[in-house]
N, C-alpha and C positions, 0 to 999 in steps of 0.2 A: 586465435581469439580465446581469452579466458575470462571474459566479463560479460554478464548479461544484465540488461536493464529491464526491470519488471514494474509493471504499472498496476495499481490496485483498482478494484471495482467498487460497486455500491456497498455502503456500510462503513466506509472510511471517512465519511463526512463528520464535521464538528462545527460548533457555533463560531462564526466570524472567520471561518477558513478563508485564506487568501488576503486577509487584511494586511499582515506584515509583509507579504510578498509585494503588494502594491505600494506600500509605504516605502520600501527599500529599493525597488527595481522598476525602472521605467518600462522595460520590456513586458513586465507583468501587467502594469497599468494599461499598456496598449492592447494587450490580449483581452483583458477583461472588458475594456471599452468596446473593442470590436465585437466581442461575443454579446455584450448587452445590446448593441445596435441590431444584431441579427435576431436575438431572442425577443426583443421588444420590451425588456424590463432591465433594471439595474441588477446584474447578477451578483455583484459584490454586496450590495445592500440586502438582497434576498438571503445571502449566506450568513447574515447576522442572525437569522432564524428567530426574529422577534415574534413572528406569528406562526411559527411551526413550519416554515417553508421547507426545511430540510427533512421533513417527513414525506414530502411529495416527490415521488420518483421523477416527475417531469422537470423538476428543478435540480434535484440531486445529481442526476446523470450529467447534465451540462456542467454543473459546478465541479464535479470531480475531474472531468475531462479537461476543462480549462485550467484548473489548478495544476494538474499533472503536466500539461504542456508548458505552462509557465515555468515550472521547476526545470523541465527539460531544456528550455531555451536558455535559461540562466546557466544551467550546468554546462551546456555546450560552449559557453564563452570562457569557461575556466578549465576545460579539459580537452584532451585529444580524443575525439570520439570516432575515429576511423574504423576501428576493429571491435565490433560489438554484436551481440545477439539481443533481440528484443522479444518480449512476450508480455502478456497481461492477463489478469484474472477477470474473466467475463467482460464487462465494460472496458476494463483496462487494455484488452486486446485492440479495441478501436483506438485508444490513446497511443498504443505502440505503433500502429499503422500510420497515424498522423505524425508521430515523431520521426518515422522513417520516410516521410514525405510521400507516402502512398496516396494520401488524401490531403488536399489543402486544408489549412486550419479553418477558414471561414466555412467551407463546405461541411467540415466535420461537425461544426456547431449546429448547422441545419439538420444533419443526419442524426446526431445524438438526441436532439429534441424530438424528431420523428420516432426514433427507436423507443424512447421513454414513453411517449404518448401511445404508440401502438401496443406496447407491453401493458400499460395501465388499463387499456380498453379491452383486453382479452377476456377477462372473467372477474366477477366480483365474488365468486364462490371459492376462490383459491387462497393459498397461503404457503408458508414455509415453516419448517421446524428444524432446529439444530439438535444433533444427537452426539453425545459424548460417551466414550467408554467401550464402544464396539468398533471393529474394523469395517472397512468398506464392504467386504464380501458378506459379512453377517447382516449388515443393514440392507444391502441390495437384495439378499434372499427374502427378507421380510417384505420389502416393497413389491417384488415380483409376485409373491404369493398372494398379496392383498389387492393388487392392481386389477381394476376392471375398466371397461370402456366408459362407464358413467361415474366411476368413483376412482379416479386416477391418483396414484402416488408413485413417485420415483426418486432416485437420488439425484439431486441437483448439483451438489458440490462435494467432491472428494477433496477436502481442504488439507487434511493431514492424516496421520495414521488412525487417530481416534476422534477426529472432528468431521462429521458428515452432516450435510444439510439435505433435508427432504423437501420435496415440492409437490403440489397437487391440490386436489379438492380437500376442503377442510375436514369433511367426514372421514376421508381415507387417511388423512394425516393423524386424526385422533386415534383411529384403529391401529395405525402403525406405531404410534407412540406407546400405546398400551402393550403391544407385542414386544417392542424394544425394551421397555422398562422391565418386563418379565425376564428378559435376558440379562438384566443388570445395567442397562444404559440409563443415562440421565438425558431427558429431552426438555426442550424449551421452545415455546411458540415464539417465532420472530415477529416483530411489529411491522409486517409487510402484508399487503393484500395481493401482490403480484406473484403468481406461481412460476417464477423464472426457471429456465432450463428444464422445462417439461413439455410434453406434447400439447398442453393447453396454450402454449405460446405460438402454435402453428400460424394463426392469422398474423401475428406480429412478424414472424419470420418471413412470410410471403410479402408482406408490405415493405419490410425493411430491405429485403433482397431486391425488390423492384426499384426502390429509391437508389440503392447502391449501383445497380446496373445502369441507371441513367446518369451516374456521376462519372466525370472524367477522372480516371485513375492514373497513377504513375507507378512504374516499377519501384519497389521499396529499396531504399539505400542500405538497409540492413536486413538480414534474414529474420523473419517473424516465425514464431512457433505458436501453433494453435493451442488454446487452452483446453480444447475438448479432446484433441487427438495427439498432441505433441508433434504433429506433422509440420515440417518446415515449408514455408512459402514466401515468395517475394515478388512474383510477377503481377502486373496490374490486373490481368484477367483472372487471377485466383482470389482476389480480395473479397469481392461481393459474396461468393459462395462461402468462404471461410467465416466471414463476420456475421452472416445471417444464420447459418445453420447452428451456430453455437447457442442461439436463443432456445432451441428445443433439445439440445444435447447437454450432457453432464459436463461440468468443469472438472477435469482430472488433473489437479494441480501437482500431486506427487509424481504423476507420470511425466509431466512437462519438466519438472525439476530433475528427474532422473535422466531424461533425454539430454538435458543441458550438461549435467555432470558427466555423462558418458562422452560428451564432446570436449571434456577437459575444462569446463567452466569451473572456476573456484571462487569467483567473486560475484555476488548478486547485489545490485543497487536498486533499491525501491524508490521510484520516482512519483511521489504523490502524497496526499494527506495521510497522517497517522503512520503506524509501523506494523500494520497487520501482516503483511507478507514477510517482513523482516523477522517478526516474532516467530512465525511458522518455521522459517529457515533455521533460526537459532535453536528452536526446539527439536526439529526433525533432522537437521544436518549441522550439528555443532562444529564440525571440522571445516566448514566453509565460511567464507566471509559473507556477512549480510549487513548492508549499510543503508540506512534511510536517508533520503535527501528531501527536505521540505523546510517550511519556514520555522518550525520548532526545533528541528535537529540540525539545521544549517545547510547551505548550498556550498559544499566543500569542493576544493580542487582534488577530488579523491583519486582519480585515475593517475594524475601526475605524481601523487605521493605514495602510491601503494608499494612501489618497489624502491623507494628512496628513503634516506635518513633513518637509519637505525638509531634509536635514542638510548642514552645512558640510563640504565635502570635506577641509579642513585638519584638522578634528576627527576625521573618519572615518579619515583616514590615521593619526592618532595612535592611535586605537582599534585599528585592524587591526595596526599595528606591535606594540602590546601583546599582541594575540592570538598573533602569530607568536613573540614572545619566550617566551610561556608554553608554546607547543607545543614549541619547541626546548629550553627549559630544564627541562621536567618529565621525570622518569623514567617507565619503564613499570612500573606496579604490577600489571598483568595480562598473562598470556601471550597472544601473538597470532601466528598462523602467517603465512607469507610472503604468501599470497594475500590474507588479510584485511588485512595491513599495507598492501599496495598500494591496496586498495579503500577502506579505512576511515581510513587515516592519510595516506599519501603523496599520493594523488590530491586529497583535499580541501585538504591543505596547499598543494599547488601551485596549486589554484584560488584560494585566498585570496591567495597570493603574486602571482599574475598580476593579480587584480583590484586589488591595492594598486599594482602597477606602472602599470596603466592610469590609475588615479586620479592618480598623481604626474605622469604624462606628459600627461594631459588638460588642457583649459582651463576645464572647468566649475568653478563655485564651490560648487555644491550637488550632492547625490546623493540619489536616491530612498531613503526609509527602508526600503522593501521589499528593496532590494538589500543594504542593511546587515543587515537581519534574516536574510536567507538566508545570508549569510556567517557571521553569528553562530551560526546553527544548525550550520553545518559545523564551526566552532570547538568548540562544546560536544560535538558528536558525536565529534570526535577525542579530546577529553579523556576522554569516557566510555569509549571503546575502550582508552585507556591505563590505565583503572582508577580514574579519579577521580570521586567523587560530585559532584553539581551544586553543593552548598554549598562543597565544597573548591575547585572550579574558580572560583567567584565570588570567594572570598577571595584566591586567587592572582592572578586578573585585576585585582582592586582594587589590589593592591600593584604590579602591572605598569603600570597606567595612571597611578597616583600622583596624579592630579588628582581629588579627591573629587567635584567638581561635574560633571566630564565622565563619571566612572563612573556617577553617579546618573542623568545624562541618558540614557545608553545603556541603563541598567538599565530605565528607565521606557519608553523607546521600543520596546525589543525585548521587553518584558514577561517578563523572566527571573524565574521564581518558583520 
């Protein structure tokens, strides 16, 4: 096995998430309808976020789980998914177990609602802070030095080399932030009141574990890796303990990725909203494939194409030039602030431009289809953020390429649908 499916956690939500999935895929509509019946409200409507619903963890957690499983079910129809590893970041680990058939979907919706409710009821005196610029050991040392029984602070998430999230009591977080800033770090208070992955979540862990233990589990169809320890598990009798104890333990994402890499995984496919885990992989592990699968980046026949169809560089250059012409020549139909413009428009545009330059200057006559598919995803994401629907983008791209045969070839290889 050389492919791992990774599922994101809370923080990957966005307004109207799931709408395009439900518009384009019956299986997604069925899952959202089933979840809505269980939850007692229209989940897709809540995801419009017209009244700030996506600031409420009790709504956000089911929203992310259902979205992720919808992507997975669609993905399964287009790919051979026999040989895979699965893991997830925090909440995403529950999505991974559901995808592996360890917990039935309907039951998982009940469980995720309970999980979110239990977490939200733990404490109103807690919060979380993200820290940039220091490594995990440096941040952990500060937390251990300041931590007390009544003023708790700990590392909640080791996300990457220099992105660490702290959790605990608000006063302790303030003290830790001051100490970390003195060491050269940049810290930012996150807009959450739940001190996830800290011992303040102990009541939630106990409650969630009890609910899991009363659930009929199945052996997982794929190996699952714990986001807290990197430990592999798959038996039904292991699930309750693994999923509940992560509520009070730190997420050690680099450790999980290193465990998978040591098992010769070279392709990581993110199954869920946004591209948070994909972006971390590209930053921390640039030599490995990282591919997002969602309504904005596409539900591609990725696994079937990874080792097929080396493309001609000359044709690929023509294709990428057409993509750049479309990016430059299309207006903004949607408002976008400066920060989002840099992240969602300018940075991916520069990436495509740089890749095109390297292809022109290189001596290769072929290029890996995966490389082209990844750049194509960046292109479609840019047009989406400019306010263009997928069908509009395809029509504009077709005109820009001007060669019907070449357009059809890239349409097929990249599975744009």
